[in-house]
Rosetta silent file (secondary structure, phi, psi, omega in degrees, C-alpha in Angstrom):
SEQUENCE: MALLKGGEYSTAELADLFGVARSTVYRAVERERTRNVMGVGTPVS
SCORE:     score description
SCORE:     0.000 S_00000001
   1 L     0.000  -43.857 -176.261   -0.076   -0.004    0.054 S_00000001
   2 H   -59.360  -37.026 -178.809    2.877    2.445    0.700 S_00000001
   3 H   -61.760  -46.772  178.961    4.181    1.846   -2.813 S_00000001
   4 H   -69.234  -41.118 -179.406    0.960    2.696   -4.284 S_00000001
   5 H   -69.749  -28.660 -173.889    0.100    5.648   -1.984 S_00000001
   6 L   -78.128  -10.747 -179.104    3.580    7.045   -2.532 S_00000001
   7 L    81.381    3.341 -176.144    2.871    7.256   -6.292 S_00000001
   8 L   -73.024  -34.190 -174.834    5.970    5.212   -7.090 S_00000001
   9 L  -131.341  154.713  174.615    3.940    2.392   -8.777 S_00000001
  10 L   -97.311  174.944 -177.514    0.713    1.955  -10.552 S_00000001
  11 H   -62.220  -46.609  177.423   -1.656   -0.955   -9.760 S_00000001
  12 H   -61.314  -38.657  178.103   -0.342   -2.840  -12.896 S_00000001
  13 H   -63.799  -43.526 -177.331    3.295   -2.330  -11.937 S_00000001
  14 H   -66.811  -39.945  179.230    2.624   -3.643   -8.407 S_00000001
  15 H   -61.879  -42.600  174.988    0.819   -6.674   -9.779 S_00000001
  16 H   -59.383  -45.457 -175.787    3.781   -7.428  -12.002 S_00000001
  17 H   -63.109  -37.905 -176.481    6.263   -6.793   -9.165 S_00000001
  18 H   -96.376   -4.185 -178.064    4.375   -9.137   -6.762 S_00000001
  19 L    66.636   42.137  177.944    3.303  -11.737   -9.420 S_00000001
  20 L  -127.273  174.681 -179.137   -0.385  -11.319   -8.903 S_00000001
  21 L   -81.621  154.291 -177.555   -3.336  -10.217  -11.006 S_00000001
  22 H   -63.226  -32.307 -177.081   -4.270   -6.434  -10.996 S_00000001
  23 H   -56.927  -38.680 -171.156   -7.702   -7.588   -9.435 S_00000001
  24 H   -73.666  -35.621  175.692   -5.747   -8.788   -6.355 S_00000001
  25 H   -65.566  -47.933 -178.858   -4.061   -5.279   -5.977 S_00000001
  26 H   -61.525  -37.377  177.403   -7.505   -3.666   -6.234 S_00000001
  27 H   -64.354  -40.898  179.738   -8.942   -6.003   -3.570 S_00000001
  28 H   -64.027  -36.980  169.837   -6.002   -5.045   -1.262 S_00000001
  29 H   -60.110  -42.425 -175.910   -6.795   -1.424   -1.964 S_00000001
  30 H   -74.714  -33.636 -176.187  -10.353   -1.760   -1.103 S_00000001
  31 H   -67.381  -46.340  174.449   -9.579   -3.873    2.005 S_00000001
  32 H   -56.049  -42.000  174.804   -7.208   -1.070    3.161 S_00000001
  33 H   -56.401  -52.279  176.136   -9.886    1.457    2.478 S_00000001
  34 H   -62.683  -39.529 -178.621  -12.429   -0.374    4.533 S_00000001
  35 H   -63.546  -40.801 -177.622  -10.110   -0.952    7.392 S_00000001
  36 H   -69.722  -37.074 -178.465   -9.352    2.828    7.486 S_00000001
  37 H   -68.328  -37.555 -175.277  -13.092    3.794    7.336 S_00000001
  38 H   -83.066  -19.163 -179.200  -13.920    1.265   10.046 S_00000001
  39 L    85.490    7.710  178.100  -11.018    2.243   12.288 S_00000001
  40 L   -60.949  127.795  174.106   -9.575   -1.312   12.330 S_00000001
  41 L    97.979  -14.758 -178.479   -6.012   -1.376   13.490 S_00000001
  42 L   -81.835  125.175 -178.336   -6.198    2.053   15.050 S_00000001
  43 L   -64.069  142.608 -177.350   -4.829    2.246   18.554 S_00000001
  44 L   -95.871  131.518  179.205   -7.345    2.943   21.272 S_00000001
  45 L  -100.118    0.000    0.000   -6.296    5.593   23.858 S_00000001
């Protein structure tokens, strides 16, 4: 996610880099977005 967010790589480039389909990258992006919206993984103070 950091590589994509940093603008260093496109989804197609990341798919090639990790040897997966672009759809897998898109699923990871959506999963991360959902976690951020729901607050999963956010430390509780």
